[in-house]
C-alpha positions, 0 to 999 in steps of 0.5 A, a space after each residue: 872539225 873543230 874551230 882550230 882545225 878550221 881556223 888552220 885550214 883558213 889560215 893555209 887557204 890564206 897563205 895559198 891565196 897569197 902565193 898565187 898572187 905573188 906568183 902572178 905579180 912576179 912574172 916578168 914582161 919577158 915571161 909574158 912576152 908571147 902574150 902581149 898584143 900589139 896596140 892599135 896603131 896611131 894615126 897619121 896626120 898632115 903636116 905643114 912646116 915653115 921652112 924659116 924655122 924647120 930643118 930636115 934631119 937625115 940621119 946615118 944615110 951612110 954605107 949604101 955605096 960601100 956596106 962597110 961604110 954605114 948602116 944604110 945598106 943591103 946587108 944589114 938595113 935593106 929597108 933603108 935602101 928601099 926608103 932612100 927614094 923617098 927620102 930623097 923626094 922629101 930633101 928635094 922638097 925641103 931644099 926647094 922651099 929654102 928649108 935647111 938640110 942637116 946630115 949626120 954620119 956614124 963614126 967610121 964614115 966620111 961624107 962621101 959615104 952618105 947614099 948618092 941620092 942624098 948626097 950633101 951639097 956645099 955648106 950642108 952641116 954634117 955632124 959625126 956622134 953615136 946614137 944621139 946626134 946631139 951628144 958631143 956635136 955642135 947639132 944644137 947650135 947649128 939648129 939655134 943658129 938658124 932659129 930652128 923650132 921644128 926638126 923632120 927627122 928620118 934615118 936609121 936606125 930607128 931605135 938608134 939615131 932616130 929614136 934618141 935624136 928625136 926625142 932629145 930634140 922633143 925634150 928640148 922643147 922643139 916640135 918634131 915631125 916624124 915620118 914613119 916611112 922615113 926611119 928604117 930599122 933592120 927589123 920592122 918591129 923596132 920601127 914599130 916600137 919606136 913609132 908607139 914610143 912617140 905616139 905615147 911617151 909622156 914628154 915626147 908625145 906632145 911635141 910629135 907629130 907622126 905622119 908620112 913623107 907624102 903629107 909633109 908639105 913646106 908652106 911659105 917661109 914666115 
């Protein structure tokens, strides 16, 4: 084989090699979907909050009495129904400590559609909005007027109201307490990726404490 032939063969090999690299880089996350392994679960910690600067957010727990009136129902989110007793326990502890409780409902709901076990009391703020409860509501003012620096975020869906509202609060400089057994979805994968997001995402992970309801303590008001 002459020198030109050798060069030609080498050139072809380089082209094939580059083409192979390009093909590998052309693969999308959807192409690789089944190959992706879930990362290790984040560690959950204990959290003590100051009732005077903390608010408990109960997001979109409407629909239990009537599935047509909200997402927290046995038809589409039985995981939400299963969590109601735990969230109710957290709500009682918050009320007993003097921590304000703030609600949201979806656009087709009324306050009476909130799950009975979490029923609001007179004077509890209730906002109505889409996935981000700060958008087109006075939630930010409600919290500012009460000098709130920390929000405990619970609700459904984890990938909707919880993700968007908690991320917005964190990006606005608030501390976020996120109990993983208080943010339900239709599919546990959604709860998993939201948990991963708040454990790792820039801007929100530094402001978030992942925990469980039983690990949240209400201290003395400062």
